[in-house]
C-alpha positions, 0 to 999 in steps of 0.5 A, a space after each residue: 499499500 503506498 505510503 505505508 511505513 516500513 516496519 521497524 527492525 530491532 536486534 539489539 544486544 543492549 540490555 533493555 531500560 525496563 522501569 523496575 518499579 511504580 509507586 504503590 502510593 503516597 508517603 514513601 510506601 514500597 514502591 511495587 514491581 510493575 506486573 505483566 500478563 504473559 498470555 499464549 496458547 498453549 499451557 504455559 506453566 508446564 513449558 516453564 516447568 519443563 525449561 527448568 527441568 532442562 525439558 524444554 528450550 526457552 525460545 518457545 517462551 518468547 522473551 518472557 524469561 528476559 522480562 521476568 528478570 525485571 517485572 512481575 510475569 503472570 502467566 495465562 493460557 488462552 487456547 484457540 477458539 473452538 469454532 471459527 465464528 469465534 477465533 475473530 475476537 479468541 476466548 472472551 472468557 479468558 481475556 476477561 479473566 486476564 483484564 480483570 487481573 489489571 496487569 501494567 501490560 499484556 504481553 501476547 506471544 500469539 495474537 490469533 488467541 488474544 484479539 480481544 484483549 488487544 481490541 480493549 487496549 483502546 478502553 480507558 477504564 478496562 483496557 491495558 496496553 498490549 504488545 502482541 506476537 503474530 505468527 500467522 495472517 490467516 485467509 478470511 476477511 472476517 479474520 483480516 477486519 480483526 486482524 487490523 483492528 488489533 494491529 492499530 490497538 496494540 502498542 506494538 506488534 512483533 513479527 518474525 518475518 520481513 515479508 510477514 512484517 511488511 504485509 502487515 504494514 499494508 493491512 494497517 497503515 500507522 500500526 507499530 510493526 516490528 520483525 524481531 530475530 527469533 533464534 534458539 536457546 543455545 543454553 539447552 543442554 540436548 542442543 549442545 551435546 549434538 553439537 560437540 559430539 565427536 562422531 558425525 551421525 549418518 542419517 537425513 532427518 526431516 520431522 517437520 509436520 505442518 505443510 510439508 512437500 513429503 513426496 518430493 523428499 521420498 522421490 529424491 531419496 528413491 532416485 539415490 537409491 536407484 543411481 546406487 547411493 542408499 541414504 538412511 533417513 527419518 521422515 515425519 509423514 502421515 500413516 500411508 504414505 509410500 515406503 522407500 527402502 532405507 526410509 523410517 517414517 514415523 507419524 506426526 504427534 503431539 507431546 504425551 500427557 503431562 509434557 509440555 513439548 515433543 523435543 525429548 521425542 525429537 532429540 533422539 533423531 537429531 542425535 543420529 542426523 547429518 543433515 536435517 532436510 525441511 521440504 516445504 509446500 509451494 503454499 507455505 508461508 510461515 512455517 519452517 523456522 522452528 526446525 531450521 533453527 533447531 537444526 542449527 543450534 545443534 550444529 546440523 546442515 540444513 536443506 530446505 525448500 526456497 521460501 521468501 518467509 524465511 529471513 536466515 539466509 542458510 547458504 550466506 551463513 555457509 550452513 546449508 543449502 537450498 532447493 527450489 520448490 517441487 524440485 526432485 533433481 535439486 533435492 536429489 543433488 543436494 542430500 547427495 553432495 552432503 550425505 556423503 561429504 561428512 566432513 563437510 556436512 559437519 563444517 556447515 553445521 558448525 558454521 550455523 551453530 557460530 552464526 546463532 551465538 553472535 547474530 541470533 538466539 533466545 537471549 537476544 530476542 529476549 532483550 528485544 522484547 524487553 526494549 519493546 515493553 520498556 517503551 510501552 511502559 
């Protein structure tokens, strides 16, 4: 849209200047810590416990740990509405409960389940300032209208993709949109253990579930087999997909009861990996980033389908290869090159881990979130 302001690009490494206290009353009464309501669409308490136990990386807490170093953070879970009709506002009762708790600010790590909080931010009596993270734009006109209002009502909206940031700017001119570099938890011991192992893995691993072009990957593995190169692989695919010799197909699944994450189930596969493959469907916006970052945190090279929504340039960093969408020949060549040269694959993987240490990780992301919150407060 002509005249729309470009999104801010935040990548600060300096400690944030968050207000540490607010006066609680006259006559010198003890100041209180400012309170932030942190909301997400999955159970936050098990995730936070999992992180403390070393079972869950903190990048899926989206910077709230950094806020907790300066502010009082209260966790809230706002599940996705059960019907599309309710998606325009999100879970109303849960959002009203957040407002009744009277926080100084709301930090929503999932704007799609907290539209009501963003819209209420403009109400002088009930509303609270909102900083939100937008993961997906959605496709329905009703969702787009609600999103536009929410973007204009929020103090700031975070996005993880430059392409998405520009879409949001065009959708809601004048809204405060910031693209932040979201990165993995490099202190997560399971990641570190893979990155520092002495023996290279021998398996190609592809574990993503959403909007994946598994067919092109299996075609490439079959082409390599017919050419005399049998590549052992672990591929996440729905039941009933055609088999390829040497390929172990694992079914998509969520976390078991009581567990906040599937990471403990994913890590055994990553420990065996030499290369991580991310075959994306041609109509797959805003997916693949988590798998890419996890692989880089493990010091593993990546082959992925080119996508304008992934800002990390694996070829410029030297940690992987990009292939055109639905290009079996390109996949075949890329897999053959990295799986046949473990030393080169290892060097590429470690280059990715080194880049994350200085340019893109959960600690840097948390500081950038804290800076946005400081401005809002």
